[in-house]
The first five atom37 places (N, CA, C, CB, O) and aatype in JSON, in Angstrom:
{
  "aatype": [12, 2, 9, 10, 1, 16, 7, 7, 16, 7, 13, 9, 7, 15, 0, 10, 19, 3, 5, 10, 19, 0, 1, 7, 18, 5, 9, 9, 10, 10, 15, 1, 5, 0, 10, 14, 3, 1, 19, 5, 4, 1, 18, 19, 19, 3, 10, 3, 6, 9, 15, 5, 3, 0, 16, 9, 7, 0, 13, 9, 2, 10, 0, 7, 0, 14, 12, 0, 7, 11, 1],
  "atom_mask": [
    [1, 1, 1, 1, 1],
    [1, 1, 1, 1, 1],
    [1, 1, 1, 1, 1],
    [1, 1, 1, 1, 1],
    [1, 1, 1, 1, 1],
    [1, 1, 1, 1, 1],
    [1, 1, 1, 0, 1],
    [1, 1, 1, 0, 1],
    [1, 1, 1, 1, 1],
    [1, 1, 1, 0, 1],
    [1, 1, 1, 1, 1],
    [1, 1, 1, 1, 1],
    [1, 1, 1, 0, 1],
    [1, 1, 1, 1, 1],
    [1, 1, 1, 1, 1],
    [1, 1, 1, 1, 1],
    [1, 1, 1, 1, 1],
    [1, 1, 1, 1, 1],
    [1, 1, 1, 1, 1],
    [1, 1, 1, 1, 1],
    [1, 1, 1, 1, 1],
    [1, 1, 1, 1, 1],
    [1, 1, 1, 1, 1],
    [1, 1, 1, 0, 1],
    [1, 1, 1, 1, 1],
    [1, 1, 1, 1, 1],
    [1, 1, 1, 1, 1],
    [1, 1, 1, 1, 1],
    [1, 1, 1, 1, 1],
    [1, 1, 1, 1, 1],
    [1, 1, 1, 1, 1],
    [1, 1, 1, 1, 1],
    [1, 1, 1, 1, 1],
    [1, 1, 1, 1, 1],
    [1, 1, 1, 1, 1],
    [1, 1, 1, 1, 1],
    [1, 1, 1, 1, 1],
    [1, 1, 1, 1, 1],
    [1, 1, 1, 1, 1],
    [1, 1, 1, 1, 1],
    [1, 1, 1, 1, 1],
    [1, 1, 1, 1, 1],
    [1, 1, 1, 1, 1],
    [1, 1, 1, 1, 1],
    [1, 1, 1, 1, 1],
    [1, 1, 1, 1, 1],
    [1, 1, 1, 1, 1],
    [1, 1, 1, 1, 1],
    [1, 1, 1, 1, 1],
    [1, 1, 1, 1, 1],
    [1, 1, 1, 1, 1],
    [1, 1, 1, 1, 1],
    [1, 1, 1, 1, 1],
    [1, 1, 1, 1, 1],
    [1, 1, 1, 1, 1],
    [1, 1, 1, 1, 1],
    [1, 1, 1, 0, 1],
    [1, 1, 1, 1, 1],
    [1, 1, 1, 1, 1],
    [1, 1, 1, 1, 1],
    [1, 1, 1, 1, 1],
    [1, 1, 1, 1, 1],
    [1, 1, 1, 1, 1],
    [1, 1, 1, 0, 1],
    [1, 1, 1, 1, 1],
    [1, 1, 1, 1, 1],
    [1, 1, 1, 1, 1],
    [1, 1, 1, 1, 1],
    [1, 1, 1, 0, 1],
    [1, 1, 1, 1, 1],
    [1, 1, 1, 1, 1]
  ],
  "atom_positions": [
    [[0.84, -1.17, 0.0], [0.0, 0.0, 0.0], [0.89, 1.24, 0.0], [-0.96, 0.0, 1.21], [1.91, 1.27, 0.68]],
    [[0.49, 2.25, -0.77], [1.18, 3.54, -0.77], [0.63, 4.41, 0.34], [1.03, 4.24, -2.14], [-0.58, 4.5, 0.53]],
    [[1.53, 5.05, 1.07], [1.15, 5.99, 2.12], [1.78, 7.33, 1.78], [1.6, 5.5, 3.53], [2.99, 7.41, 1.55]],
    [[0.98, 8.37, 1.74], [1.48, 9.73, 1.51], [1.69, 10.36, 2.87], [0.49, 10.57, 0.64], [0.79, 10.38, 3.71]],
    [[2.9, 10.9, 3.08], [3.26, 11.47, 4.37], [3.75, 12.88, 4.21], [4.31, 10.62, 5.07], [4.4, 13.21, 3.22]],
    [[3.46, 13.72, 5.19], [4.11, 15.01, 5.33], [4.81, 14.99, 6.68], [3.09, 16.21, 5.22], [4.43, 14.24, 7.58]],
    [[5.84, 15.8, 6.81], [6.57, 15.82, 8.07], [7.4, 14.57, 8.29], [0.0, 0.0, 0.0], [7.51, 14.09, 9.41]],
    [[7.98, 14.05, 7.23], [8.72, 12.79, 7.32], [10.17, 12.91, 7.69], [0.0, 0.0, 0.0], [10.86, 11.89, 7.82]],
    [[10.68, 14.14, 7.87], [12.11, 14.29, 8.16], [12.37, 14.67, 9.61], [12.72, 15.32, 7.26], [13.53, 14.77, 10.01]],
    [[11.35, 14.89, 10.39], [11.52, 15.24, 11.8], [11.77, 14.0, 12.66], [0.0, 0.0, 0.0], [11.87, 12.89, 12.15]],
    [[11.86, 14.22, 13.95], [12.18, 13.15, 14.91], [11.15, 12.02, 14.86], [12.26, 13.72, 16.33], [11.51, 10.86, 14.69]],
    [[9.88, 12.35, 15.01], [8.83, 11.33, 15.01], [8.6, 10.81, 13.6], [7.52, 11.89, 15.58], [8.45, 9.6, 13.4]],
    [[8.58, 11.7, 12.62], [8.34, 11.3, 11.23], [9.37, 10.32, 10.71], [0.0, 0.0, 0.0], [9.02, 9.35, 10.04]],
    [[10.64, 10.56, 11.02], [11.7, 9.65, 10.57], [11.54, 8.25, 11.16], [13.08, 10.21, 10.95], [11.67, 7.25, 10.46]],
    [[11.24, 8.19, 12.45], [11.05, 6.89, 13.1], [9.84, 6.17, 12.53], [10.89, 7.07, 14.62], [9.87, 4.95, 12.33]],
    [[8.76, 6.9, 12.27], [7.56, 6.29, 11.72], [7.81, 5.76, 10.31], [6.41, 7.3, 11.7], [7.35, 4.67, 9.96]],
    [[8.54, 6.52, 9.5], [8.88, 6.06, 8.15], [9.65, 4.75, 8.22], [9.71, 7.14, 7.4], [9.35, 3.81, 7.48]],
    [[10.64, 4.68, 9.1], [11.43, 3.45, 9.24], [10.54, 2.25, 9.61], [12.52, 3.63, 10.32], [10.71, 1.16, 9.07]],
    [[9.59, 2.46, 10.52], [8.69, 1.38, 10.93], [7.76, 0.95, 9.79], [7.85, 1.82, 12.13], [7.53, -0.24, 9.59]],
    [[7.23, 1.92, 9.05], [6.33, 1.6, 7.95], [7.06, 0.86, 6.82], [5.69, 2.87, 7.4], [6.54, -0.1, 6.26]],
    [[8.27, 1.3, 6.51], [9.07, 0.64, 5.48], [9.4, -0.79, 5.92], [10.38, 1.44, 5.19], [9.35, -1.71, 5.11]],
    [[9.73, -0.98, 7.19], [10.03, -2.32, 7.71], [8.83, -3.25, 7.58], [10.48, -2.24, 9.17], [9.0, -4.47, 7.5]],
    [[7.63, -2.7, 7.58], [6.41, -3.49, 7.45], [5.98, -3.65, 5.99], [5.29, -2.85, 8.24], [4.94, -4.25, 5.71]],
    [[6.78, -3.13, 5.06], [6.53, -3.35, 3.64], [5.73, -2.29, 2.92], [0.0, 0.0, 0.0], [5.38, -2.47, 1.75]],
    [[5.43, -1.18, 3.57], [4.68, -0.11, 2.91], [5.57, 0.71, 1.99], [4.02, 0.8, 3.96], [6.77, 0.84, 2.24]],
    [[4.99, 1.25, 0.94], [5.65, 2.18, 0.05], [5.29, 3.59, 0.53], [5.23, 1.95, -1.46], [4.11, 3.91, 0.66]],
    [[6.29, 4.42, 0.78], [6.06, 5.73, 1.35], [6.38, 6.8, 0.31], [6.92, 5.94, 2.62], [7.41, 6.75, -0.36]],
    [[5.48, 7.77, 0.18], [5.72, 8.97, -0.62], [5.75, 10.12, 0.37], [4.61, 9.18, -1.76], [4.75, 10.41, 1.03]],
    [[6.91, 10.79, 0.48], [7.07, 11.87, 1.44], [7.02, 13.22, 0.76], [8.39, 11.72, 2.2], [7.84, 13.5, -0.12]],
    [[6.07, 14.04, 1.14], [5.98, 15.4, 0.65], [6.85, 16.25, 1.57], [4.49, 15.92, 0.61], [6.59, 16.34, 2.77]],
    [[7.89, 16.86, 1.0], [8.88, 17.6, 1.78], [9.18, 18.94, 1.13], [10.16, 16.78, 1.95], [9.05, 19.09, -0.09]],
    [[9.58, 19.9, 1.93], [9.99, 21.2, 1.39], [11.35, 21.12, 0.71], [10.03, 22.25, 2.5], [11.69, 21.98, -0.11]],
    [[12.12, 20.11, 1.04], [13.45, 19.97, 0.46], [13.55, 18.72, -0.4], [14.51, 19.93, 1.57], [12.99, 17.67, -0.06]],
    [[14.25, 18.84, -1.51], [14.47, 17.7, -2.4], [15.51, 16.79, -1.78], [14.91, 18.16, -3.83], [16.66, 17.2, -1.57]],
    [[15.13, 15.58, -1.47], [16.04, 14.6, -0.86], [16.13, 13.38, -1.75], [15.56, 14.21, 0.56], [15.2, 13.1, -2.51]],
    [[17.25, 12.65, -1.68], [17.36, 11.43, -2.5], [16.41, 10.35, -2.01], [18.81, 10.91, -2.49], [16.23, 10.16, -0.81]],
    [[15.82, 9.63, -2.95], [14.91, 8.54, -2.61], [15.66, 7.43, -1.9], [14.22, 7.99, -3.88], [16.87, 7.28, -2.05]],
    [[14.92, 6.65, -1.1], [15.46, 5.47, -0.44], [14.65, 4.27, -0.9], [15.43, 5.62, 1.13], [13.67, 4.42, -1.64]],
    [[15.03, 3.09, -0.47], [14.27, 1.9, -0.78], [12.88, 2.04, -0.17], [14.98, 0.6, -0.27], [12.75, 2.32, 1.03]],
    [[11.84, 1.86, -0.98], [10.44, 1.93, -0.57], [10.03, 3.32, -0.09], [10.19, 0.93, 0.51], [8.97, 3.46, 0.52]],
    [[10.83, 4.35, -0.36], [10.53, 5.7, 0.11], [10.93, 6.71, -0.96], [11.26, 5.99, 1.45], [12.09, 6.8, -1.35]],
    [[9.94, 7.46, -1.43], [10.18, 8.45, -2.48], [9.85, 9.84, -1.94], [9.33, 8.13, -3.75], [8.8, 10.04, -1.32]],
    [[10.73, 10.79, -2.19], [10.52, 12.17, -1.75], [10.01, 13.01, -2.92], [11.83, 12.77, -1.18], [10.52, 12.9, -4.03]],
    [[9.01, 13.84, -2.65], [8.5, 14.78, -3.64], [8.37, 16.15, -2.97], [7.12, 14.31, -4.23], [8.15, 16.24, -1.77]],
    [[8.52, 17.22, -3.76], [8.35, 18.56, -3.22], [7.04, 19.18, -3.68], [9.53, 19.45, -3.63], [6.68, 20.28, -3.24]],
    [[6.33, 18.5, -4.56], [5.06, 19.0, -5.08], [4.15, 17.79, -5.37], [5.29, 19.86, -6.37], [4.61, 16.77, -5.88]],
    [[2.89, 17.93, -5.05], [1.95, 16.83, -5.29], [1.83, 16.48, -6.76], [0.59, 17.18, -4.75], [1.45, 15.35, -7.1]],
    [[2.15, 17.42, -7.65], [2.1, 17.14, -9.09], [3.14, 16.11, -9.52], [2.31, 18.43, -9.87], [3.05, 15.57, -10.62]],
    [[4.12, 15.83, -8.67], [5.14, 14.82, -8.97], [4.61, 13.4, -8.81], [6.35, 15.02, -8.08], [5.25, 12.44, -9.26]],
    [[3.46, 13.25, -8.19], [2.86, 11.94, -7.98], [1.96, 11.63, -9.17], [2.05, 11.88, -6.64], [1.11, 12.44, -9.54]],
    [[2.15, 10.48, -9.76], [1.36, 10.07, -10.91], [-0.13, 10.05, -10.56], [1.81, 8.68, -11.41], [-0.5, 9.65, -9.46]],
    [[-0.95, 10.48, -11.49], [-2.39, 10.45, -11.25], [-2.92, 9.03, -11.18], [-3.13, 11.23, -12.33], [-4.04, 8.8, -10.71]],
    [[-2.13, 8.07, -11.65], [-2.51, 6.66, -11.58], [-2.17, 6.04, -10.22], [-1.81, 5.88, -12.69], [-2.62, 4.94, -9.91]],
    [[-1.38, 6.74, -9.41], [-0.95, 6.2, -8.12], [-2.14, 6.08, -7.18], [0.14, 7.09, -7.49], [-2.98, 6.97, -7.1]],
    [[-2.2, 4.97, -6.48], [-3.24, 4.74, -5.49], [-2.65, 5.02, -4.11], [-3.8, 3.28, -5.58], [-1.67, 4.39, -3.71]],
    [[-3.25, 5.96, -3.4], [-2.8, 6.3, -2.05], [-3.79, 5.7, -1.08], [-2.69, 7.86, -1.86], [-4.97, 6.05, -1.08]],
    [[-3.31, 4.78, -0.24], [-4.18, 4.1, 0.7], [-4.36, 4.82, 2.02], [0.0, 0.0, 0.0], [-5.33, 4.58, 2.74]],
    [[-3.41, 5.71, 2.34], [-3.49, 6.45, 3.61], [-2.69, 7.73, 3.49], [-2.97, 5.58, 4.8], [-1.76, 7.83, 2.68]],
    [[-3.07, 8.72, 4.3], [-2.36, 9.99, 4.36], [-2.06, 10.29, 5.82], [-3.18, 11.15, 3.7], [-2.96, 10.24, 6.66]],
    [[-0.8, 10.59, 6.12], [-0.39, 10.92, 7.49], [0.25, 12.29, 7.46], [0.6, 9.84, 8.09], [1.21, 12.51, 6.73]],
    [[-0.28, 13.22, 8.26], [0.25, 14.58, 8.29], [0.93, 14.84, 9.63], [-0.88, 15.6, 8.05], [0.27, 14.9, 10.67]],
    [[2.25, 14.98, 9.59], [3.01, 15.35, 10.79], [3.77, 16.65, 10.56], [3.98, 14.22, 11.17], [4.69, 16.97, 11.31]],
    [[3.39, 17.4, 9.54], [4.07, 18.66, 9.23], [3.68, 19.72, 10.25], [3.75, 19.12, 7.8], [2.56, 19.72, 10.77]],
    [[4.59, 20.6, 10.51], [4.3, 21.71, 11.41], [5.49, 22.03, 12.29], [0.0, 0.0, 0.0], [6.51, 21.34, 12.26]],
    [[5.34, 23.08, 13.06], [6.41, 23.51, 13.95], [6.5, 22.57, 15.16], [6.17, 24.98, 14.4], [5.48, 22.03, 15.6]],
    [[7.71, 22.38, 15.71], [7.85, 21.54, 16.89], [7.03, 22.07, 18.06], [9.31, 21.44, 17.29], [6.98, 23.28, 18.29]],
    [[6.39, 21.18, 18.8], [5.57, 21.6, 19.93], [6.42, 22.02, 21.12], [4.63, 20.48, 20.34], [6.0, 22.86, 21.92]],
    [[7.6, 21.46, 21.25], [8.47, 21.75, 22.4], [9.46, 22.86, 22.11], [9.21, 20.5, 22.83], [10.4, 23.05, 22.87]],
    [[9.28, 23.58, 21.03], [10.23, 24.64, 20.68], [11.38, 24.1, 19.86], [0.0, 0.0, 0.0], [11.28, 23.03, 19.26]],
    [[12.45, 24.85, 19.85], [13.62, 24.46, 19.06], [14.39, 23.36, 19.77], [14.52, 25.66, 18.8], [14.3, 23.19, 20.98]],
    [[15.17, 22.62, 18.96], [16.0, 21.54, 19.53], [17.07, 22.12, 20.4], [16.62, 20.69, 18.43], [17.87, 21.38, 20.97]]
  ]
}
């Protein structure tokens, strides 16, 4: 199943991506920065980069400012 994610490069998002990939999911990460793809994980900076034929089974939004302030 394809999962579309935002906020995939933060502390929680990174750990969640690793867990989902370990369970066999294909992840599409919407990010502000262009990053190199990984196995089972594709980074996009614009939703137009996703094929209209792609089936997205779930959407997870973790984008936003840190709740505890800066690191």
